[in-house]
N, C-alpha and C positions, 0 to 999 in steps of 0.2 A: 726376944727376936730381933733381929737386924732391922734399922730403919733407914730409909732412904736419905741422903744428905739434903740439907736445905736448899732452895734456889739460889742461884747467884744473886747479889744484890744488886739493885740497879746502879748504874755508873753514877759516881758521884757529880752533883751539881758543879760545875765550873764556872769560871767568870764568863759573862756574856761576850760572845763574838760574831759580829754580824757577818762577816764572811762565810762562817759555818752554817748560820742561819740561811743564807742566800743559797749555798751549797744545798742543803737538805730540801730547800723549796723547790731548786731546779730539779734534781733528781727526781723527786715526785712528779713533776710537770710530764716525765716521760711515760706515766701511765703503769709503770711497773712498780712502783711504791720503794724506788731503790733508798731513798731519803730515809725511808722510815728503818729500812736494812741497817744504816749506818749509826742509827740511835738505838737499834736493839727493839722496835716497835714493829714484832713479827706479826702480830693479829692485824696490825692497821696495813701492812705491807699485802697480807693475804686478801684484806678487803680490796685494796687496789687491783690486786691480780684478777680476782673474780670480777669485777666491774669491767675491766680490760676484755676478759673472755667473753663477757655476756655482750659486749659492743661487738667483738669479732663475730660471734656466732650469727647475730642478727644482721652483721653488714656484709658477711662474705655467704657465697659469691657475690660480687656486686650486681645491681640490677639497675634498670634505669630509673626507679623510683628513690633510690639511695636508702639512707637509713631515716627511720621515723624520726621526725623534729624532736619530738619530746624527749626521745632517748638520748638524742644527740646532745640536747641541752642539759639535760641531767648529767650526762657523762663529763661534759666540761665543767659544770659547777663542782662536780667531785674533785675534777684535777685542781681546782682552783682552791678548794677546801683542804684538800690533801698537800697543796703547795704552802698555803699558808699556815695549816698546822704545823707541817714538818719545820718551816720555818720557825715557828714559835717554839717548838721543842729542841730543835737544833741550836737555838740561840745560847743555852747553857747547858747543853748536854755534850758530853765528849764523843768523838766519831770512835767507831771500830771500823775494822777491815782496810781503811785507807790512812795513808800517814798523816795527812793534813787537810786542812779545811780549803786550800788552793786547788789540790788536786782533785777534789769532790767537786769545786765549783767549776773547774775546767770540764771534769767528765759530765757534770750536768748540762753545762752548755751543749757539749758533743751529743748526749742522748737526746737532747731537743729535737734533733734530725730526725729521731725514729717516728713521733707522731707526725712531725712535718712531711716527712718523706712518705710516711703510709697514707696520710691525707692525700699527696699528689698522686700517689700510686693507684689510690682506690678511686679518685677522679677520672683517673686515665681509665680504670677498669670500668669505671661507670659509663663514661663516654663509648666504651667500645660495646657494652651490653647495649645502651641506646642504638648505636649503629646495626648490631645485629637483630634488634626488635625492627627497625625500620625495613631492614632488607628482608625479614620475614614479611612484613606488609607487603613489599615489592612483590615478594614471591606469590603469596597468596593472589595478588591481584593478576599476575601472569598465569596463574592456575586458572582463574575465573574465565580469562579471556580464551585460554586453551580450550576449556570446557564448553564455553559459548559456541566456538568455531564449530563444534559438532552438531549444533542443532541448528534450526532455521531461522533466520533473523528476527522473525516475530517472536520465537519462544524464547530468544536469547538477549533480547535487547536489556531488560532489566539488568542482566550480569554484565553486560557490556558496560553501563552506565555506571554501575557500582565499581569496577576496575579502574574506569576513568577518574572516578571520586577519588580513589586510592591514589593512583598517580598525581592529581592535582595538590592533594593534600601533602603530599611528600615535598611537593615543590614549593608549596605556599608556608608550610608550618617548619620544613626542615632544609633549607634551601642549601645550608652548606654540607649535608650529609652525604655519605657515599651513595645510598639509595636515591637520592635525589638525582646525583650526578648519572645514574643509569636510567632514568625515565626519559630524555631524548629518545634513545634506542627503543625503549620499551613502547613509547608512543607510535614510533614509526611501525614497529610491529603491530601494534594496535590497528593503526589505520590499515596495514595490509589485510590484516586477519578480518575485520569488518567487511572490508571490500572483495574477500575472496570469489564472491560469484562472479564478479566483475572478468577476474583473472581467468576464469575457465569459460568465458564468454555467456554465461548466464545473465544476459543483459536484462530481462524482464526482472528476475530475481537480486538485481544489482541495485535496483532503482531505490528502493526502501533503504538499505544500508548506506547509500551513498547519499540520499538526502539528509541521514541522520549524522553522517560525518561533517556534513556542511553546515550542522547546528553546533557542533562540538567546540570551535573557538568563542562562541557567546557565552557558554558555559563554564568555562575554565580560565586559569590564568595565562596571559600570552607565554609564559615561558614554558608551559606545559606542551603548549601546540608547537612552538617555535616556527618553522617555516612551512609548516603544512596546514595552513590556512586555506590555501586554493588548490590544494591536492586532489580532492574530490570533483573539482569542477569539470573539466574536461571528460572525465570518465563517468560523470553522470551525463553530460550532454549525449556522449556516445551511447551509454545505455537508454536513454529516453528516445534516442533516434532508431536505434536498432530493434528496440522492443517494438515501437510502434509501428516500424516497417513490416515486422514478422506479423504484428497482429493485422494491420492492412492488407497485406498479401493473404492471410487466412481467411479474409472475411470477417474477422471478429470486431465487434465496436468498441473494443478499448484503445485503438491507436490515436482516437481523438484525444483521450485523456493524455497519453504520452506526448504526443506533438505539441498540444496546446502548452503543456508543461515547458517543453522544449524552448517554444517560441516565446514564452512569458519570461523563462528565467535566464535563457542564453539566446537571446534574440540577434546578437551578432555573432554568434558562432558559425563555423563552417557546418557543424550539423544541422543548424536550423536552416541554411540555403540549400539543404538536400532535401528538406519536408517537400516543397513545391514538385520538383520532378517526380519524387516516389509517388504524390498524389496524381499527378498527371499520367503516370504510366499506369496506375490503377484504373483510371477513368478510361483510358485507351483499351485496357484489356475487357473492361466491361462494355465498351461500345461494341467492340468487336465480338462479345459474347452473345449480343443482341442477334446475331446472324447463326448462332448455333443450336444445338440441342435443346436447351433451355433458356429460350429467350424470356420467359417471364420471370425467373431468378435474375436475370441479367439486368432487366429493367427495373425489379426491386433493388439490385445493387445500385443502380444509378440513381434511382431516387433517394436512397439512403445517404450515398456518396455527396450528393448536391446539399442535402441538409447539413450534414456533417462538415463539409469543407467550408462551407458559410459561416460556421460557428468557431473556425479557426482564428486566434488572435494573431495574425500576421503584419500588422501595422508596423511594430517597432521593427521587425525583420526585414520589411519593405517587399512583403510579398503579398500584399492584400489585392494588388490589381490582377496578379498572374492566377492567385488562389481564385477569385470572383471568377475570373474567365474559365476555370476549371469547373466550377460549380455551375456556371452557366452551360457549358458544353454536357455536362450529367443531366441537366435538367431537359435540353433540348433533345437529348438521346433518348432520354427516358420516355418523353412525349412521342416522337416519332416511332421508337422501339415497341410502343403499345399495341401498333399493328402487327407485329410478328408475334407477340404474345397472345393476341387476340385470335389468331388464325391457330397458334398452337393449341389453345384452350379448345377451341372448336373441334379440331381434328382429335383431340382427346375426349370429346364428348362432354366437356366442362361447359354446358352450353350458359349456363346462367353467368358464369363468370365472362364468358366470350361476350354476352349482350354488353354487360357492363363495361369491359375494357374495349370494345369497340364504339360504343356511344360516348366514352370519354375521348376517345381518340380523334372522333370527328369533332368534338367541341374544342379540342385543345389545337387541332392541326385543320381548321376548315379549308385551307388552300392546298393541302397534301395531294399529291398525284394518287394516293390510296384512299381517300376520304371517300370516293363512291363506292368501293368495293367493301370499305369498312363497313358502310350504311347497309349494304347487302348482306354481309356476313352478320350483322347484328339482328337483322330481320328474319334470316335463316336460323339463326341459334335460337332466336325467341320462339319459331315454329317448332323446332326440334325438341325445345322443352315438353311441349304437349304430344308431339309425334315424332318420338325420336328417329323413325325411319327416313324423317326428312334431312337428317343431318349427316347422312352417309356420304355426301359429296359437297366438297367446297363450293358455293356459289360463285358465279361469274357476273360480270357487269352488263351481260346481255338483256336486251329488253323486246318486248314485241312479239308476234306471232300470226300464224295463219288463222287460229281457231277464235271464235268470238265466245265470249263468256261474260253472260250478263250475273251480275252479284246484288242480291236484294237483302234487305235488312228487315227481318221479322223480330226485331227487339225494341222495348220500350227504350232503350239508349241509344245514344250516339256511340257507334262501335268503329274499331279499327279493324279492319280485314288484311292480314299478313298472308302471302303465299311465297311459296319457294318449289323449284324444280329445276326446269331447263332455264326459266327465267326468274327473277326474284323482285318481290317489290310489296308495295302496302297501299291502301286507299282507306279513307273513311267515309261513312255514310252516316246521314242524320237519322236520328231515333223515328221510329213508326209510333206515332202517337197513338194508334188504336191498337198496338200488341202488346204482349206481356212475356215474361221470361216462362220457359217450359220446366215443369218438374223433371228430374231425372226418369221418373218411372216412365213419363209419356215418350221420353225420346227413344225407351227400349222397345215400346211396342210395333208390331208388324205394320201397322196403318200409319205410322208416325211420318207425315209429311209437311214440314213448315212451309212457309211462302205459297200455301195452297188455299187462302180463305178468300181470294179474291180481293184482296184489299189494293190500297195505292201504296205500295211499298217503295221505301226510298231504294234507288238501285243507280249501279254505274257499270258499264261496259267496258271489258279490257280485252287484248288479243293475246293470245299464249301459244307456244308451239306445241306440237303434238309430243306426248309423253304424259309423265305422271307428275302431277302438282299436288302440293300439300297446303291446305288452308287452315287458317286459325282465325277465328273472330272473337273478338272479346268487346268489353264496355271500355271507352275511352277513359273513363274516370275509374276503372276497375270496381265500380259497386254494382255490376250487374250480374253478378253470379261467376261461375267458371267458364274460361274459355271455351268454344266449341270447335271441332275440328272436322274436317271432310279431306278425303283423298280421291282425287278426280284423275281418271286415267284419259287423256283426250286423244281424240281421233279426227283425223280430216274428214270433211264432209258432213258435220255435225255442228248444231249450236248447242251452248251449254248454258245452263242456269245453276248458280250457286247460291244458295240461300244460306245466309248468316243470321244466326240466332244465339241466344244465351240461356244456360239453364240455372236454376236457383240451388243446384247443389254446389257445395263447398267440400273439397277435398281435405 
């Protein structure tokens, strides 16, 4: 059967030719094994092609991390070995495909541009990949800001901080990148987004985000913030004032926090200068309200205003004197307004509160023109606590009358006798040393007649007008049991005796 022809014998070795050796080595440096092709070493050429193909598969498409260092070093070592080996083979091996060693050497030099140009192009592609990666980071930060804007600041602050960190790192770590170049515009948008409540005049809601923005310059690079360092200041001052003024007008206690922050943080601002007029207006309104339908509420507001205004830090703003004056006026008006409050409490049947209010008024305003009547109202209110019918009319300052009423003390205690009706007053009687408190059951019997044992009872005589007078008598130290009461309808032409006693029954 026919047989295949024998393979062609290798080219005979010729004399050594250094130029040829250089040409083969240079052609192998291209990474394509072309030097091996000239000396017909096809297997070694295939190894070069495979190595280059592996490098391209790993390297493309370019990414910011580039080619693994070990692979790149291994490939370069392979190229150097191929160049050295090719040069050794080409030294004594005649060339094929090309007419001479000089042409091959020139071609080798030209083809060196292939790996060199590829490296340059690859570096450019890697740089672009890095830019795209940084732009992606920028885009993710932008999306964090946009998403955070849809939620209240307290819930989104963490996302705002993450976005700010991303912007800052772009500026610090990649200052020459396209992404870093976009950061100034993004940070302006960032500030406007965080401060969005201010834009829609939600001044109370704007305080926290604007305070946060004031901390930003201290946590990032100066280039990141640019000229925005002072951007929140005037907006925060306005928000603190407007929020505080709204809280003050609504009667909330939160205004003190807002105004205190404003006066401490921006004492020389125009907004700080508006604090005292706002406080004065509120004090004026509360003073006027004392004469309205709810005087007690107005007095309470004045007391609260006086305390709160005194705590405002007005020194740096130069407002201490004016604020102290406002606080003093609120205190004085609250004290004098207590009279109107006590009258209102009396008329509403809140007798216990009226007693306390009027007694405090007399103590705080002993020289007031209303002090005398306030004492009468306090007495009448205390009588009405035991005998509600006594509180139907507001007592006057009238005194005296045409009817003599002798009041005796049938009690083992010093007693106070309170009475109200056409006139109102009180008196005290010393204890009856031989007397004792009565049990409740004894006072309910038909034959109960205090002051009838013929004893030498301590007594005083007063003069009262015609009409119904309500009496209450009680131990001066509140240790003699429950107060006793009596209702006397006084008529002309009679002498009356009122017996004061106490019972040992406690309600």
